[in-house]
N, C-alpha and C positions, 0 to 999 in steps of 0.2 A: 528361684532354684538355689539349693544349698551349695555353697562353694567349698565346704570343708569335707565333703564326701569324696575321697580319693580311691578307696578300695571297698568293694562289696563282695562279701562271701556268699556262696550258695550251696545248699545241701538238700538232700532228699532223706526223708525219715519215714518209718512205719512201713506198711505194706506197699510194694511197688504197684504202679498203675501205668498202663500204656499212655504215652504222652508226656511222661516226666522228662524224658530226654529232650523233647521239643521245648519244654519249659526252660530247662537248663540252657539250651541253645539260645532261646530268646533273651534270657537274662544276660548271657555272655555277650551277645551281639548288641544289646542295648547299652551295656557298659562301654563297649568299644565305640558306639555311636556318640556317647556323651563323654568320651575320653576319661573313663574310669577303669581302673584295673579290676578284673574279676578273678576271684580266688575260689576254685572248686574245693569242696570239703568232702572227703571220702568217708563212707560208712556213718553218715548221719551225725548225731550228737556224740556218739562214741569216738568217731574220727575227729570231731572237734576237740574233745578232751585230749586225744593223743597227738594232735597236731598233724593230721594227714591232709596236707594242703598241696594244691597244685595251681599254678597260674593258668587260667583259661583264656584263649584268644579265639578270634573268629575261625582260625584254622583248626583249633582244638575240637570244635563242635561241628565240623563238616561231616556230612553223611550220618548224622544221628537222628534227624527228625523223623525218620521212618522206622526207628528201632524201638522195640518194646523194652520194658524194664527200666533201669536207670544205670548209666555207666558210672555214676558216682557211688553206686551201691547204697545199701541201706542196712541198718543194724539197730537192734534194740539196746538201750543203755541203762542198766540199773544204776550205774554210778551217776549219771546225769540227773537222776531223780533226787539226789541229795544236794544240799547247798554247797558242800565241799566239791562235789563233782562239777557243779555249774561254775564255781569260782575258778577251778582249773581250766574250764573251757574258756572263760573270759580272759584269763591270763594268756592263753594261746592266741586268742584274737588280738590282744594287745601286742604280743611279740612280733606278729607279722603286719601290724598296722591296719587291720580290718576295721573300717568305720561303721559298717552296717551289714545286716544279714538278711538274706532271703531264704526262707524255709519252705520246702514243698512237701506236703503230706496231709494228714487228717487231724482229727481232734486231739490225739495224743501228741502229735508234733506241735500243734498250736499251744497245748497246755505247757509243754516244756519251754516254748518260746516266751510265753507269758512270764514264767518265773525268771528266766534269764534276763528279759528286758526290765522287769521290775527291780531285780536285785542289783543289776549292773548298768542300767540306764543306757543300753546300746540300742540304736534303732533297728527294729526287726519288722519285716513285712512277710506275710504268708501267702502261699498259693495253694488252693485246695486240690490235692491229688489223691483221690480215693475212688475205687470203682463203685462203692456203695451209694454214692450221691447223697450222703447223710450229713452234709454240712449246711448250716443255716447261712443265709446271706448271699447265696449264689444259686442261680437256676440249675446249673450243672457243674459237676466237678470233673477234673481231668481224669480220663480213663473210663468214665461211666458209659459213654456212647460205644466205645470199643467192646467193653464187656457185654453190653446189651446185644450187640450184633453177634458176638461169639456164642452167647446163650441161644439166641434165636436160630442160628445155624445148627447148633447141636440138637435142639429140639426138633427141627425139621428132619434131621437124619433119624432121630429116635422115632418119630411118627411113622416113617417108612416101615420100620420093623414092627411097630405096634399094629399098624394096619395089616401087615402081612400075616401076623400070627394071632390076631384077636387078643391083643394084650392091653392091660392097663399099666401105664408107666407113671410112677411118681418121680419127678425130676427135681432134685434139690439144687437150688442156686444160692449164691452168696447174698447176705443181707441179714446180719445179726440183729440190728435194731431198725432197719429201714427196708421196706418192701418194694422199692422202686424197680429194682432189676426184675423181681418176680412178677410184679403187676404189668409192667410194660412188655417184657418178653413174653409173658403168658398171653396177652392180647395179640401181640405181633405174630405169635406162632399158633394162635387158634386153640389155646388150652381150654379144656372143659371146666376147670376150676383152678383157682389160685389162692394159696394160703399165705398170709403175710403177718408180720408181728404187730402191726398197728391196729389190726382189726380181728377180733376173736369171733370168727364166723361160726365156730363150733363144728364138731364132727357130724352132728345130725344134719345140718344143711348140706354138707359135702356128700353124705350118704344119700340124701334125698335127690341131689343133683345127679349122682351116678345112677341111681335106680331109674330116674326119669329118662336118662340117656339110653339105658339098657332097654327100657320098654319101647322107646322110639325106634329101636332096631340098630342102634350104634354098637358096633362090635369091638371098638378100641377107643381108648381115651387117654388123654394126657392131663396130669395134675401137676402144676408147678408149685413148689413149696420153698419159701424162703427159709434159710437155715435157722433164723431166730423164731420161727413160728412153732408154737408148743401144743399142737393138738395131741401129740404124743411125746414121749420122752425124746424120741428121735424119729427120723423118717422110716426106719425099718420097723419100729413098733407100730407106726401108723399103717404101714403096708400090711402088717400081720392082722391088725384090727379089721381092715377092709376085707381081707381074705376070709376071715371068720364070719363076716356078716353079709357078704355079697357074693353070690355064686355067678358063675358064667364068665369070669375074667381070669386070665392068667396074669398075675401081678408081678411086675418087675420094678426095681429101684435103680435109679441112675443118679449118682452124686457127681456133679460136674467139677466141684472143687477148684483147685488152683489153675486149671486151664483157663478160667475166666480172667485171670490177671495177665496172661501172656499174649503174645502176638503183636504184630505191627499196629500202631494206633490208627484209628479211622481218620479220614480227612477232617471231620468235625473236631476230634480231639487234638489234632495237630494245630488247627487254626485257633481253637480255644486256648491251648497252651501257649501259643505265640502271643496272643492278645494279653494273657495274664502275666507272662514273663516281662513284656514291655511295661505293662501296668504296674508291676511290682517295683521295678527300678525307678520309674517316674514318680511313684508314691513316695519312695525314699527321698528323692530329690526335691519333692514338695515339702519335706519335713514331717511326713507321716510316720508313725511307729505304733507297734502293738495292734496292727490291723491286718486283715486278710483282704486281698483283692479278689473279687468275684465277678460274675457276669449276671446282670439283671436286665431283662428285656433288651438284650443284645448290647448293653452298655456296661463298660468296666466300672465297677464301683468299689468302695472300701467300707468294710464293717469292722468293728472292734473284735478282737479275738474272743472276748467273753461272749459276745452275741453269737459268733460263728459256732462255738462249741456247746453252748448251753441251750440254744433253741433247736427246734426241729420243724422243718417245713411240714405243713398239714398234708394229709393224704389227699390225693387227687380224686375227689368223689365222682367226678365225671367219668374217669376211667373205670371205676367200679360199676357205674351205671351202664357204660358201654359193654363191659364184660357180661353183665346180666342179660342184656339184650342179645348180644351176638352168640351166646351159648344156648339160646332157646332151641 
């Protein structure tokens, strides 16, 4: 265990995700356990540049494990994208004597961490916090499970209306580059079709599926569409195309948007965040740097930042097979 680590800073960056507060709590309490001072950094990398620091103690993080969002707040920083901005950030770290840094976020956060670590040789460990579950090197990211349950709950409610009025609903969920939310929530909510960025199934197959459902007597349907899927320029154009080529449905569009980010984290996300928070501090104390801690087969592991942001987990083909069978 490294003896020269006396202060560890922690920040959240990028889009907020349910469970980030639980991760901050775990980092703070781990620091207390190992007799290390924990410094909370407000507003991400921008707050780091501006020196928005606060000492965190076990008392500071009481009653936050069940809260959504991030009490340290998050902000995008154009200044941090420059070498000059990162130099300012490092100066602020030196001023208060921070020896290492824990960053919680997604690929953009880890990219910034790579530059800071390489240019100024400060130990940095990342925790994956993003609802899209689009980070390589971990089975799940913090916030994904909560977002998934939020989406399923919303689709269940939408289905009630769809059934009552013989409507076809197109439901757009988050997932610019990854279809995990769409694929899993679609199966969990019993969607008739799912459109995801990883797989160009084409409009023809979707129309064939809808026509088949119509002929079988189905009077309402749900199609889940990941925001990064491009069968049309946007989901409204896709709805217009279906309306022009398929009769018998009253078509509606529902964009779930940022409601997917909010809300109290699920039990799974709270436990995952706690595991990774402890894992991040212990990775620093082992002398690791430039890595992300993730969860693989229920075990906390470390992978290089480069691997985490450049790779993509393959699409779960078994889930697509299950979808094909269960929508017959």
